[in-house]
Jmol script that loads the backbone (N, CA, C; Angstrom):
load data "model"
ATOM      1  N   UNK A   1      27.986  42.822  35.323  1.00  0.00           N
ATOM      2  CA  UNK A   1      29.232  42.128  35.516  1.00  0.00           C
ATOM      3  C   UNK A   1      29.111  40.986  36.508  1.00  0.00           C
ATOM      4  N   UNK A   2      28.334  41.179  37.519  1.00  0.00           N
ATOM      5  CA  UNK A   2      28.204  40.165  38.550  1.00  0.00           C
ATOM      6  C   UNK A   2      27.518  38.920  37.994  1.00  0.00           C
ATOM      7  N   UNK A   3      26.525  39.101  37.156  1.00  0.00           N
ATOM      8  CA  UNK A   3      25.777  37.966  36.628  1.00  0.00           C
ATOM      9  C   UNK A   3      26.510  37.241  35.508  1.00  0.00           C
ATOM     10  N   UNK A   4      27.463  37.883  34.874  1.00  0.00           N
ATOM     11  CA  UNK A   4      28.208  37.266  33.788  1.00  0.00           C
ATOM     12  C   UNK A   4      28.999  36.066  34.288  1.00  0.00           C
ATOM     13  N   UNK A   5      29.610  36.149  35.427  1.00  0.00           N
ATOM     14  CA  UNK A   5      30.368  35.040  35.993  1.00  0.00           C
ATOM     15  C   UNK A   5      29.484  33.870  36.367  1.00  0.00           C
ATOM     16  N   UNK A   6      28.292  34.143  36.822  1.00  0.00           N
ATOM     17  CA  UNK A   6      27.360  33.083  37.196  1.00  0.00           C
ATOM     18  C   UNK A   6      26.899  32.332  35.952  1.00  0.00           C
ATOM     19  N   UNK A   7      26.624  33.028  34.871  1.00  0.00           N
ATOM     20  CA  UNK A   7      26.178  32.386  33.640  1.00  0.00           C
ATOM     21  C   UNK A   7      27.252  31.478  33.078  1.00  0.00           C
ATOM     22  N   UNK A   8      28.524  31.923  33.129  1.00  0.00           N
ATOM     23  CA  UNK A   8      29.605  31.062  32.646  1.00  0.00           C
ATOM     24  C   UNK A   8      29.754  29.855  33.546  1.00  0.00           C
ATOM     25  N   UNK A   9      29.548  29.980  34.788  1.00  0.00           N
ATOM     26  CA  UNK A   9      29.683  28.849  35.704  1.00  0.00           C
ATOM     27  C   UNK A   9      28.592  27.824  35.449  1.00  0.00           C
ATOM     28  N   UNK A  10      27.396  28.253  35.162  1.00  0.00           N
ATOM     29  CA  UNK A  10      26.316  27.324  34.904  1.00  0.00           C
ATOM     30  C   UNK A  10      26.535  26.611  33.568  1.00  0.00           C
ATOM     31  N   UNK A  11      27.013  27.306  32.578  1.00  0.00           N
ATOM     32  CA  UNK A  11      27.226  26.701  31.268  1.00  0.00           C
ATOM     33  C   UNK A  11      28.389  25.734  31.281  1.00  0.00           C
ATOM     34  N   UNK A  12      29.387  25.962  32.111  1.00  0.00           N
ATOM     35  CA  UNK A  12      30.566  25.113  32.112  1.00  0.00           C
ATOM     36  C   UNK A  12      30.277  23.739  32.685  1.00  0.00           C
ATOM     37  N   UNK A  13      29.387  23.610  33.629  1.00  0.00           N
ATOM     38  CA  UNK A  13      29.161  22.319  34.251  1.00  0.00           C
ATOM     39  C   UNK A  13      28.023  21.527  33.644  1.00  0.00           C
ATOM     40  N   UNK A  14      27.278  22.041  32.676  1.00  0.00           N
ATOM     41  CA  UNK A  14      26.068  21.391  32.229  1.00  0.00           C
ATOM     42  C   UNK A  14      26.083  20.751  30.848  1.00  0.00           C
ATOM     43  N   UNK A  15      27.172  20.704  30.092  1.00  0.00           N
ATOM     44  CA  UNK A  15      27.043  20.167  28.734  1.00  0.00           C
ATOM     45  C   UNK A  15      26.575  18.722  28.676  1.00  0.00           C
ATOM     46  N   UNK A  16      27.023  17.867  29.567  1.00  0.00           N
ATOM     47  CA  UNK A  16      26.640  16.455  29.490  1.00  0.00           C
ATOM     48  C   UNK A  16      25.159  16.282  29.810  1.00  0.00           C
ATOM     49  N   UNK A  17      24.675  16.955  30.819  1.00  0.00           N
ATOM     50  CA  UNK A  17      23.264  16.855  31.173  1.00  0.00           C
ATOM     51  C   UNK A  17      22.402  17.469  30.079  1.00  0.00           C
ATOM     52  N   UNK A  18      22.870  18.527  29.451  1.00  0.00           N
ATOM     53  CA  UNK A  18      22.115  19.192  28.404  1.00  0.00           C
ATOM     54  C   UNK A  18      21.971  18.291  27.179  1.00  0.00           C
ATOM     55  N   UNK A  19      23.028  17.603  26.782  1.00  0.00           N
ATOM     56  CA  UNK A  19      22.971  16.711  25.626  1.00  0.00           C
ATOM     57  C   UNK A  19      22.033  15.543  25.894  1.00  0.00           C
ATOM     58  N   UNK A  20      22.087  14.995  27.092  1.00  0.00           N
ATOM     59  CA  UNK A  20      21.223  13.865  27.430  1.00  0.00           C
ATOM     60  C   UNK A  20      19.762  14.295  27.447  1.00  0.00           C
ATOM     61  N   UNK A  21      19.488  15.448  28.010  1.00  0.00           N
ATOM     62  CA  UNK A  21      18.102  15.906  28.059  1.00  0.00           C
ATOM     63  C   UNK A  21      17.586  16.248  26.659  1.00  0.00           C
ATOM     64  N   UNK A  22      18.454  16.752  25.798  1.00  0.00           N
ATOM     65  CA  UNK A  22      18.046  17.042  24.424  1.00  0.00           C
ATOM     66  C   UNK A  22      17.670  15.759  23.692  1.00  0.00           C
ATOM     67  N   UNK A  23      18.437  14.699  23.879  1.00  0.00           N
ATOM     68  CA  UNK A  23      18.116  13.411  23.251  1.00  0.00           C
ATOM     69  C   UNK A  23      16.814  12.850  23.800  1.00  0.00           C
ATOM     70  N   UNK A  24      16.590  12.994  25.089  1.00  0.00           N
ATOM     71  CA  UNK A  24      15.344  12.523  25.674  1.00  0.00           C
ATOM     72  C   UNK A  24      14.149  13.326  25.181  1.00  0.00           C
ATOM     73  N   UNK A  25      14.337  14.591  24.942  1.00  0.00           N
ATOM     74  CA  UNK A  25      13.254  15.409  24.419  1.00  0.00           C
ATOM     75  C   UNK A  25      12.947  15.077  22.963  1.00  0.00           C
ATOM     76  N   UNK A  26      13.934  14.648  22.202  1.00  0.00           N
ATOM     77  CA  UNK A  26      13.727  14.319  20.793  1.00  0.00           C
ATOM     78  C   UNK A  26      13.177  12.909  20.603  1.00  0.00           C
ATOM     79  N   UNK A  27      13.293  12.048  21.602  1.00  0.00           N
ATOM     80  CA  UNK A  27      12.850  10.660  21.465  1.00  0.00           C
ATOM     81  C   UNK A  27      11.365  10.552  21.098  1.00  0.00           C
ATOM     82  N   UNK A  28      10.448  11.254  21.735  1.00  0.00           N
ATOM     83  CA  UNK A  28       9.039  11.132  21.319  1.00  0.00           C
ATOM     84  C   UNK A  28       8.794  11.606  19.890  1.00  0.00           C
ATOM     85  N   UNK A  29       9.500  12.644  19.463  1.00  0.00           N
ATOM     86  CA  UNK A  29       9.330  13.138  18.095  1.00  0.00           C
ATOM     87  C   UNK A  29       9.799  12.088  17.098  1.00  0.00           C
ATOM     88  N   UNK A  30      10.931  11.476  17.368  1.00  0.00           N
ATOM     89  CA  UNK A  30      11.446  10.417  16.498  1.00  0.00           C
ATOM     90  C   UNK A  30      10.488   9.231  16.491  1.00  0.00           C
ATOM     91  N   UNK A  31       9.921   8.910  17.642  1.00  0.00           N
ATOM     92  CA  UNK A  31       8.950   7.818  17.729  1.00  0.00           C
ATOM     93  C   UNK A  31       7.710   8.073  16.910  1.00  0.00           C
ATOM     94  N   UNK A  32       7.197   9.297  16.971  1.00  0.00           N
ATOM     95  CA  UNK A  32       6.004   9.647  16.197  1.00  0.00           C
ATOM     96  C   UNK A  32       6.302   9.571  14.706  1.00  0.00           C
ATOM     97  N   UNK A  33       7.464  10.043  14.292  1.00  0.00           N
ATOM     98  CA  UNK A  33       7.847   9.976  12.879  1.00  0.00           C
ATOM     99  C   UNK A  33       7.951   8.515  12.430  1.00  0.00           C
ATOM    100  N   UNK A  34       8.521   7.660  13.259  1.00  0.00           N
ATOM    101  CA  UNK A  34       8.625   6.234  12.916  1.00  0.00           C
ATOM    102  C   UNK A  34       7.243   5.597  12.799  1.00  0.00           C
ATOM    103  N   UNK A  35       6.343   5.929  13.707  1.00  0.00           N
ATOM    104  CA  UNK A  35       4.986   5.378  13.648  1.00  0.00           C
ATOM    105  C   UNK A  35       4.282   5.843  12.378  1.00  0.00           C
ATOM    106  N   UNK A  36       4.399   7.124  12.038  1.00  0.00           N
ATOM    107  CA  UNK A  36       3.805   7.626  10.798  1.00  0.00           C
ATOM    108  C   UNK A  36       4.372   6.896   9.590  1.00  0.00           C
ATOM    109  N   UNK A  37       5.663   6.657   9.582  1.00  0.00           N
ATOM    110  CA  UNK A  37       6.272   5.986   8.440  1.00  0.00           C
ATOM    111  C   UNK A  37       5.730   4.568   8.288  1.00  0.00           C
ATOM    112  N   UNK A  38       5.738   3.800   9.383  1.00  0.00           N
ATOM    113  CA  UNK A  38       5.351   2.394   9.272  1.00  0.00           C
ATOM    114  C   UNK A  38       3.847   2.180   9.170  1.00  0.00           C
ATOM    115  N   UNK A  39       3.040   3.103   9.674  1.00  0.00           N
ATOM    116  CA  UNK A  39       1.599   2.912   9.611  1.00  0.00           C
ATOM    117  C   UNK A  39       0.930   3.640   8.455  1.00  0.00           C
ATOM    118  N   UNK A  40       1.516   4.713   7.948  1.00  0.00           N
ATOM    119  CA  UNK A  40       0.867   5.486   6.902  1.00  0.00           C
ATOM    120  C   UNK A  40       1.650   5.540   5.596  1.00  0.00           C
ATOM    121  N   UNK A  41       2.886   5.942   5.657  1.00  0.00           N
ATOM    122  CA  UNK A  41       3.644   6.212   4.437  1.00  0.00           C
ATOM    123  C   UNK A  41       4.044   4.926   3.722  1.00  0.00           C
ATOM    124  N   UNK A  42       4.637   3.994   4.429  1.00  0.00           N
ATOM    125  CA  UNK A  42       5.139   2.769   3.799  1.00  0.00           C
ATOM    126  C   UNK A  42       4.027   1.934   3.157  1.00  0.00           C
ATOM    127  N   UNK A  43       2.905   1.675   3.867  1.00  0.00           N
ATOM    128  CA  UNK A  43       1.840   0.896   3.205  1.00  0.00           C
ATOM    129  C   UNK A  43       1.273   1.589   1.971  1.00  0.00           C
ATOM    130  N   UNK A  44       1.182   2.909   2.012  1.00  0.00           N
ATOM    131  CA  UNK A  44       0.638   3.622   0.862  1.00  0.00           C
ATOM    132  C   UNK A  44       1.575   3.546  -0.340  1.00  0.00           C
ATOM    133  N   UNK A  45       2.878   3.631  -0.118  1.00  0.00           N
ATOM    134  CA  UNK A  45       3.808   3.513  -1.241  1.00  0.00           C
ATOM    135  C   UNK A  45       3.804   2.088  -1.804  1.00  0.00           C
ATOM    136  N   UNK A  46       3.660   1.094  -0.926  1.00  0.00           N
ATOM    137  CA  UNK A  46       3.585  -0.284  -1.414  1.00  0.00           C
ATOM    138  C   UNK A  46       2.322  -0.502  -2.238  1.00  0.00           C
ATOM    139  N   UNK A  47       1.195   0.061  -1.777  1.00  0.00           N
ATOM    140  CA  UNK A  47      -0.052  -0.077  -2.517  1.00  0.00           C
ATOM    141  C   UNK A  47       0.041   0.615  -3.869  1.00  0.00           C
ATOM    142  N   UNK A  48       0.667   1.790  -3.913  1.00  0.00           N
ATOM    143  CA  UNK A  48       0.840   2.506  -5.184  1.00  0.00           C
ATOM    144  C   UNK A  48       1.724   1.709  -6.131  1.00  0.00           C
ATOM    145  N   UNK A  49       2.739   1.067  -5.601  1.00  0.00           N
ATOM    146  CA  UNK A  49       3.630   0.249  -6.429  1.00  0.00           C
ATOM    147  C   UNK A  49       2.876  -0.952  -7.019  1.00  0.00           C
ATOM    148  N   UNK A  50       2.038  -1.601  -6.199  1.00  0.00           N
ATOM    149  CA  UNK A  50       1.252  -2.737  -6.676  1.00  0.00           C
ATOM    150  C   UNK A  50       0.244  -2.286  -7.738  1.00  0.00           C
ATOM    151  N   UNK A  51      -0.367  -1.116  -7.542  1.00  0.00           N
ATOM    152  CA  UNK A  51      -1.346  -0.613  -8.505  1.00  0.00           C
ATOM    153  C   UNK A  51      -0.688  -0.308  -9.849  1.00  0.00           C
ATOM    154  N   UNK A  52       0.480   0.312  -9.820  1.00  0.00           N
ATOM    155  CA  UNK A  52       1.158   0.615 -11.085  1.00  0.00           C
ATOM    156  C   UNK A  52       1.609  -0.667 -11.785  1.00  0.00           C
ATOM    157  N   UNK A  53       2.001  -1.675 -11.023  1.00  0.00           N
ATOM    158  CA  UNK A  53       2.372  -2.973 -11.622  1.00  0.00           C
ATOM    159  C   UNK A  53       1.137  -3.626 -12.254  1.00  0.00           C
ATOM    160  N   UNK A  54      -0.011  -3.542 -11.574  1.00  0.00           N
ATOM    161  CA  UNK A  54      -1.248  -4.109 -12.105  1.00  0.00           C
ATOM    162  C   UNK A  54      -1.637  -3.394 -13.394  1.00  0.00           C
ATOM    163  N   UNK A  55      -1.495  -2.065 -13.440  1.00  0.00           N
ATOM    164  CA  UNK A  55      -1.836  -1.324 -14.657  1.00  0.00           C
ATOM    165  C   UNK A  55      -0.915  -1.698 -15.811  1.00  0.00           C
ATOM    166  N   UNK A  56       0.345  -1.934 -15.492  1.00  0.00           N
ATOM    167  CA  UNK A  56       1.310  -2.298 -16.534  1.00  0.00           C
ATOM    168  C   UNK A  56       1.023  -3.697 -17.082  1.00  0.00           C
ATOM    169  N   UNK A  57       0.513  -4.599 -16.229  1.00  0.00           N
ATOM    170  CA  UNK A  57       0.296  -5.987 -16.618  1.00  0.00           C
ATOM    171  C   UNK A  57      -1.094  -6.258 -17.201  1.00  0.00           C
ATOM    172  N   UNK A  58      -1.896  -5.228 -17.442  1.00  0.00           N
ATOM    173  CA  UNK A  58      -3.225  -5.447 -18.014  1.00  0.00           C
ATOM    174  C   UNK A  58      -3.108  -6.039 -19.407  1.00  0.00           C
ATOM    175  N   UNK A  59      -4.070  -6.883 -19.749  1.00  0.00           N
ATOM    176  CA  UNK A  59      -4.087  -7.474 -21.089  1.00  0.00           C
ATOM    177  C   UNK A  59      -5.530  -7.562 -21.566  1.00  0.00           C
ATOM    178  N   UNK A  60      -5.690  -7.866 -22.807  1.00  0.00           N
ATOM    179  CA  UNK A  60      -7.007  -7.974 -23.416  1.00  0.00           C
ATOM    180  C   UNK A  60      -7.815  -9.070 -22.734  1.00  0.00           C
ATOM    181  N   UNK A  61      -9.130  -8.884 -22.637  1.00  0.00           N
ATOM    182  CA  UNK A  61     -10.089  -9.808 -22.026  1.00  0.00           C
ATOM    183  C   UNK A  61      -9.990  -9.892 -20.509  1.00  0.00           C
ATOM    184  N   UNK A  62      -9.199  -9.026 -19.869  1.00  0.00           N
ATOM    185  CA  UNK A  62      -9.227  -8.942 -18.408  1.00  0.00           C
ATOM    186  C   UNK A  62     -10.511  -8.244 -18.003  1.00  0.00           C
ATOM    187  N   UNK A  63     -11.157  -8.749 -16.968  1.00  0.00           N
ATOM    188  CA  UNK A  63     -12.340  -8.082 -16.442  1.00  0.00           C
ATOM    189  C   UNK A  63     -11.878  -7.145 -15.327  1.00  0.00           C
ATOM    190  N   UNK A  64     -12.250  -5.860 -15.450  1.00  0.00           N
ATOM    191  CA  UNK A  64     -11.727  -4.844 -14.538  1.00  0.00           C
ATOM    192  C   UNK A  64     -12.872  -4.070 -13.882  1.00  0.00           C
ATOM    193  N   UNK A  65     -12.511  -3.354 -12.810  1.00  0.00           N
ATOM    194  CA  UNK A  65     -13.424  -2.434 -12.137  1.00  0.00           C
ATOM    195  C   UNK A  65     -12.756  -1.063 -12.151  1.00  0.00           C
ATOM    196  N   UNK A  66     -13.509  -0.040 -12.579  1.00  0.00           N
ATOM    197  CA  UNK A  66     -12.961   1.312 -12.575  1.00  0.00           C
ATOM    198  C   UNK A  66     -13.173   1.945 -11.205  1.00  0.00           C
ATOM    199  N   UNK A  67     -12.555   3.093 -10.988  1.00  0.00           N
ATOM    200  CA  UNK A  67     -12.728   3.794  -9.720  1.00  0.00           C
ATOM    201  C   UNK A  67     -14.159   4.285  -9.550  1.00  0.00           C
ATOM    202  N   UNK A  68     -14.903   4.405 -10.633  1.00  0.00           N
ATOM    203  CA  UNK A  68     -16.305   4.790 -10.569  1.00  0.00           C
ATOM    204  C   UNK A  68     -17.235   3.618 -10.328  1.00  0.00           C
ATOM    205  N   UNK A  69     -16.688   2.404 -10.299  1.00  0.00           N
ATOM    206  CA  UNK A  69     -17.486   1.218 -10.021  1.00  0.00           C
ATOM    207  C   UNK A  69     -18.001   0.512 -11.247  1.00  0.00           C
ATOM    208  N   UNK A  70     -17.578   0.904 -12.430  1.00  0.00           N
ATOM    209  CA  UNK A  70     -18.023   0.260 -13.664  1.00  0.00           C
ATOM    210  C   UNK A  70     -17.214  -1.012 -13.875  1.00  0.00           C
ATOM    211  N   UNK A  71     -17.936  -2.105 -14.131  1.00  0.00           N
ATOM    212  CA  UNK A  71     -17.293  -3.400 -14.367  1.00  0.00           C
ATOM    213  C   UNK A  71     -17.383  -3.700 -15.855  1.00  0.00           C
ATOM    214  N   UNK A  72     -16.277  -4.123 -16.435  1.00  0.00           N
ATOM    215  CA  UNK A  72     -16.279  -4.444 -17.849  1.00  0.00           C
ATOM    216  C   UNK A  72     -15.061  -5.263 -18.244  1.00  0.00           C
ATOM    217  N   UNK A  73     -15.021  -5.607 -19.528  1.00  0.00           N
ATOM    218  CA  UNK A  73     -13.935  -6.423 -20.059  1.00  0.00           C
ATOM    219  C   UNK A  73     -13.124  -5.579 -21.038  1.00  0.00           C
ATOM    220  N   UNK A  74     -11.809  -5.666 -20.938  1.00  0.00           N
ATOM    221  CA  UNK A  74     -10.922  -4.876 -21.800  1.00  0.00           C
ATOM    222  C   UNK A  74     -10.975  -5.432 -23.218  1.00  0.00           C
ATOM    223  N   UNK A  75     -11.223  -4.516 -24.184  1.00  0.00           N
ATOM    224  CA  UNK A  75     -11.204  -4.933 -25.587  1.00  0.00           C
ATOM    225  C   UNK A  75     -10.001  -4.382 -26.324  1.00  0.00           C
ATOM    226  N   UNK A  76      -9.559  -3.175 -25.955  1.00  0.00           N
ATOM    227  CA  UNK A  76      -8.374  -2.576 -26.581  1.00  0.00           C
ATOM    228  C   UNK A  76      -7.542  -1.890 -25.522  1.00  0.00           C
ATOM    229  N   UNK A  77      -6.217  -1.953 -25.710  1.00  0.00           N
ATOM    230  CA  UNK A  77      -5.287  -1.300 -24.787  1.00  0.00           C
ATOM    231  C   UNK A  77      -4.470  -0.261 -25.527  1.00  0.00           C
ATOM    232  N   UNK A  78      -4.343   0.887 -24.923  1.00  0.00           N
ATOM    233  CA  UNK A  78      -3.472   1.928 -25.450  1.00  0.00           C
ATOM    234  C   UNK A  78      -2.508   2.354 -24.351  1.00  0.00           C
ATOM    235  N   UNK A  79      -1.634   3.296 -24.672  1.00  0.00           N
ATOM    236  CA  UNK A  79      -0.695   3.767 -23.657  1.00  0.00           C
ATOM    237  C   UNK A  79      -1.409   4.495 -22.526  1.00  0.00           C
ATOM    238  N   UNK A  80      -2.392   5.336 -22.883  1.00  0.00           N
ATOM    239  CA  UNK A  80      -3.092   6.136 -21.869  1.00  0.00           C
ATOM    240  C   UNK A  80      -4.552   5.753 -21.709  1.00  0.00           C
ATOM    241  N   UNK A  81      -5.156   5.230 -22.760  1.00  0.00           N
ATOM    242  CA  UNK A  81      -6.574   4.888 -22.733  1.00  0.00           C
ATOM    243  C   UNK A  81      -6.787   3.398 -22.903  1.00  0.00           C
ATOM    244  N   UNK A  82      -7.847   2.907 -22.276  1.00  0.00           N
ATOM    245  CA  UNK A  82      -8.244   1.510 -22.376  1.00  0.00           C
ATOM    246  C   UNK A  82      -9.703   1.492 -22.802  1.00  0.00           C
ATOM    247  N   UNK A  83     -10.044   0.673 -23.780  1.00  0.00           N
ATOM    248  CA  UNK A  83     -11.436   0.529 -24.197  1.00  0.00           C
ATOM    249  C   UNK A  83     -12.019  -0.669 -23.466  1.00  0.00           C
ATOM    250  N   UNK A  84     -13.143  -0.405 -22.792  1.00  0.00           N
ATOM    251  CA  UNK A  84     -13.772  -1.419 -21.950  1.00  0.00           C
ATOM    252  C   UNK A  84     -15.184  -1.671 -22.461  1.00  0.00           C
ATOM    253  N   UNK A  85     -15.530  -2.942 -22.639  1.00  0.00           N
ATOM    254  CA  UNK A  85     -16.888  -3.309 -23.035  1.00  0.00           C
ATOM    255  C   UNK A  85     -17.675  -3.602 -21.772  1.00  0.00           C
ATOM    256  N   UNK A  86     -18.734  -2.787 -21.536  1.00  0.00           N
ATOM    257  CA  UNK A  86     -19.506  -2.935 -20.309  1.00  0.00           C
ATOM    258  C   UNK A  86     -20.810  -3.695 -20.529  1.00  0.00           C
ATOM    259  N   UNK A  87     -21.212  -3.837 -21.781  1.00  0.00           N
ATOM    260  CA  UNK A  87     -22.389  -4.617 -22.180  1.00  0.00           C
ATOM    261  C   UNK A  87     -22.146  -5.009 -23.632  1.00  0.00           C
ATOM    262  N   UNK A  88     -22.949  -5.944 -24.165  1.00  0.00           N
ATOM    263  CA  UNK A  88     -22.737  -6.314 -25.570  1.00  0.00           C
ATOM    264  C   UNK A  88     -22.842  -5.082 -26.483  1.00  0.00           C
ATOM    265  N   UNK A  89     -21.794  -4.826 -27.234  1.00  0.00           N
ATOM    266  CA  UNK A  89     -21.680  -3.712 -28.174  1.00  0.00           C
ATOM    267  C   UNK A  89     -21.757  -2.333 -27.515  1.00  0.00           C
ATOM    268  N   UNK A  90     -21.451  -2.244 -26.228  1.00  0.00           N
ATOM    269  CA  UNK A  90     -21.377  -0.954 -25.530  1.00  0.00           C
ATOM    270  C   UNK A  90     -19.955  -0.825 -24.997  1.00  0.00           C
ATOM    271  N   UNK A  91     -19.220   0.106 -25.584  1.00  0.00           N
ATOM    272  CA  UNK A  91     -17.814   0.272 -25.198  1.00  0.00           C
ATOM    273  C   UNK A  91     -17.578   1.688 -24.703  1.00  0.00           C
ATOM    274  N   UNK A  92     -16.729   1.788 -23.692  1.00  0.00           N
ATOM    275  CA  UNK A  92     -16.330   3.100 -23.178  1.00  0.00           C
ATOM    276  C   UNK A  92     -14.814   3.141 -23.131  1.00  0.00           C
ATOM    277  N   UNK A  93     -14.300   4.368 -23.194  1.00  0.00           N
ATOM    278  CA  UNK A  93     -12.852   4.531 -23.075  1.00  0.00           C
ATOM    279  C   UNK A  93     -12.559   5.078 -21.684  1.00  0.00           C
ATOM    280  N   UNK A  94     -11.558   4.502 -21.041  1.00  0.00           N
ATOM    281  CA  UNK A  94     -11.206   4.856 -19.672  1.00  0.00           C
ATOM    282  C   UNK A  94      -9.702   5.095 -19.630  1.00  0.00           C
ATOM    283  N   UNK A  95      -9.293   6.107 -18.869  1.00  0.00           N
ATOM    284  CA  UNK A  95      -7.860   6.328 -18.674  1.00  0.00           C
ATOM    285  C   UNK A  95      -7.309   5.199 -17.794  1.00  0.00           C
ATOM    286  N   UNK A  96      -6.100   4.771 -18.088  1.00  0.00           N
ATOM    287  CA  UNK A  96      -5.485   3.673 -17.337  1.00  0.00           C
ATOM    288  C   UNK A  96      -5.457   3.882 -15.822  1.00  0.00           C
ATOM    289  N   UNK A  97      -5.050   5.062 -15.339  1.00  0.00           N
ATOM    290  CA  UNK A  97      -4.987   5.233 -13.881  1.00  0.00           C
ATOM    291  C   UNK A  97      -6.347   5.114 -13.182  1.00  0.00           C
ATOM    292  N   UNK A  98      -7.453   5.220 -13.942  1.00  0.00           N
ATOM    293  CA  UNK A  98      -8.780   5.125 -13.338  1.00  0.00           C
ATOM    294  C   UNK A  98      -9.256   3.686 -13.186  1.00  0.00           C
ATOM    295  N   UNK A  99      -8.443   2.725 -13.555  1.00  0.00           N
ATOM    296  CA  UNK A  99      -8.777   1.320 -13.339  1.00  0.00           C
ATOM    297  C   UNK A  99      -8.350   0.972 -11.924  1.00  0.00           C
ATOM    298  N   UNK A 100      -9.339   0.583 -11.111  1.00  0.00           N
ATOM    299  CA  UNK A 100      -9.067   0.322  -9.697  1.00  0.00           C
ATOM    300  C   UNK A 100      -8.461  -1.057  -9.482  1.00  0.00           C
ATOM    301  N   UNK A 101      -9.034  -2.075 -10.129  1.00  0.00           N
ATOM    302  CA  UNK A 101      -8.533  -3.428  -9.900  1.00  0.00           C
ATOM    303  C   UNK A 101      -9.031  -4.362 -10.982  1.00  0.00           C
ATOM    304  N   UNK A 102      -8.482  -5.553 -10.971  1.00  0.00           N
ATOM    305  CA  UNK A 102      -8.979  -6.624 -11.829  1.00  0.00           C
ATOM    306  C   UNK A 102     -10.137  -7.257 -11.077  1.00  0.00           C
ATOM    307  N   UNK A 103     -11.249  -7.428 -11.759  1.00  0.00           N
ATOM    308  CA  UNK A 103     -12.487  -7.867 -11.124  1.00  0.00           C
ATOM    309  C   UNK A 103     -12.477  -9.348 -10.810  1.00  0.00           C
ATOM    310  N   UNK A 104     -13.148  -9.686  -9.728  1.00  0.00           N
ATOM    311  CA  UNK A 104     -13.350 -11.098  -9.395  1.00  0.00           C
ATOM    312  C   UNK A 104     -14.825 -11.451  -9.532  1.00  0.00           C
ATOM    313  N   UNK A 105     -15.652 -10.519 -10.075  1.00  0.00           N
ATOM    314  CA  UNK A 105     -17.068 -10.788 -10.282  1.00  0.00           C
ATOM    315  C   UNK A 105     -17.244 -11.815 -11.392  1.00  0.00           C
ATOM    316  N   UNK A 106     -18.192 -12.686 -11.210  1.00  0.00           N
ATOM    317  CA  UNK A 106     -18.481 -13.669 -12.241  1.00  0.00           C
ATOM    318  C   UNK A 106     -17.562 -14.875 -12.203  1.00  0.00           C
ATOM    319  N   UNK A 107     -16.580 -14.855 -11.354  1.00  0.00           N
ATOM    320  CA  UNK A 107     -15.688 -15.994 -11.232  1.00  0.00           C
ATOM    321  C   UNK A 107     -16.127 -16.824 -10.040  1.00  0.00           C
ATOM    322  N   UNK A 108     -15.982 -18.121 -10.167  1.00  0.00           N
ATOM    323  CA  UNK A 108     -16.374 -19.002  -9.067  1.00  0.00           C
ATOM    324  C   UNK A 108     -15.427 -18.808  -7.893  1.00  0.00           C
ATOM    325  N   UNK A 109     -15.969 -18.698  -6.678  1.00  0.00           N
ATOM    326  CA  UNK A 109     -15.081 -18.544  -5.519  1.00  0.00           C
ATOM    327  C   UNK A 109     -14.255 -19.796  -5.300  1.00  0.00           C
ATOM    328  N   UNK A 110     -13.056 -19.604  -4.822  1.00  0.00           N
ATOM    329  CA  UNK A 110     -12.158 -20.740  -4.579  1.00  0.00           C
ATOM    330  C   UNK A 110     -12.717 -21.566  -3.434  1.00  0.00           C
ATOM    331  N   UNK A 111     -12.736 -22.889  -3.631  1.00  0.00           N
ATOM    332  CA  UNK A 111     -13.243 -23.785  -2.590  1.00  0.00           C
ATOM    333  C   UNK A 111     -12.162 -24.016  -1.552  1.00  0.00           C
ATOM    334  N   UNK A 112     -12.598 -24.013  -0.297  1.00  0.00           N
ATOM    335  CA  UNK A 112     -11.656 -24.268   0.794  1.00  0.00           C
ATOM    336  C   UNK A 112     -11.663 -25.765   1.087  1.00  0.00           C
ATOM    337  N   UNK A 113     -10.460 -26.304   1.221  1.00  0.00           N
ATOM    338  CA  UNK A 113     -10.338 -27.717   1.553  1.00  0.00           C
ATOM    339  C   UNK A 113     -10.600 -27.920   3.031  1.00  0.00           C
ATOM    340  N   UNK A 114     -11.430 -28.886   3.353  1.00  0.00           N
ATOM    341  CA  UNK A 114     -11.681 -29.196   4.761  1.00  0.00           C
ATOM    342  C   UNK A 114     -10.784 -30.358   5.152  1.00  0.00           C
ATOM    343  N   UNK A 115     -10.119 -30.178   6.236  1.00  0.00           N
ATOM    344  CA  UNK A 115      -9.192 -31.241   6.677  1.00  0.00           C
ATOM    345  C   UNK A 115      -9.698 -31.853   7.948  1.00  0.00           C
TER     346      UNK A 115
END
end "model"
wireframe off; spacefill off
backbone 0.3
color backbone group
C-alpha cells in the first residue's frame, strides 16, 4: 500500500518527459530506416524498373549480353524466349529475364569534343 501512492505520483508528473524521450529514442531507428531506403531499396527498385523496360523494348538485331556473359545478336523474339545468334549459324535460346543488357561491344566509342 505504501508503494502504490509513490508509483502514482511518479506516473502523474512524467508524461511529457516520457513522450519526448520516446521520440528521441526512436530517432536513430527512423534514421537507419531512411538510410536503408535511400541507399539500398530505392536504387534497386529503380534498376529493376529500368531492366524490365529494357527487356520490353528489345527488338530484332539488337546486340545483347546475357547474365552468363554470352554476347550475341537477337534473331527472334518471343514472349518468354529470345533466340540469339552467337556465331554464324549458331543460335541459342535464352529466357528474357536472363538478358543483362544491350551490348556496346563492336560499336565505336563516342568521341569527346575538346574545347
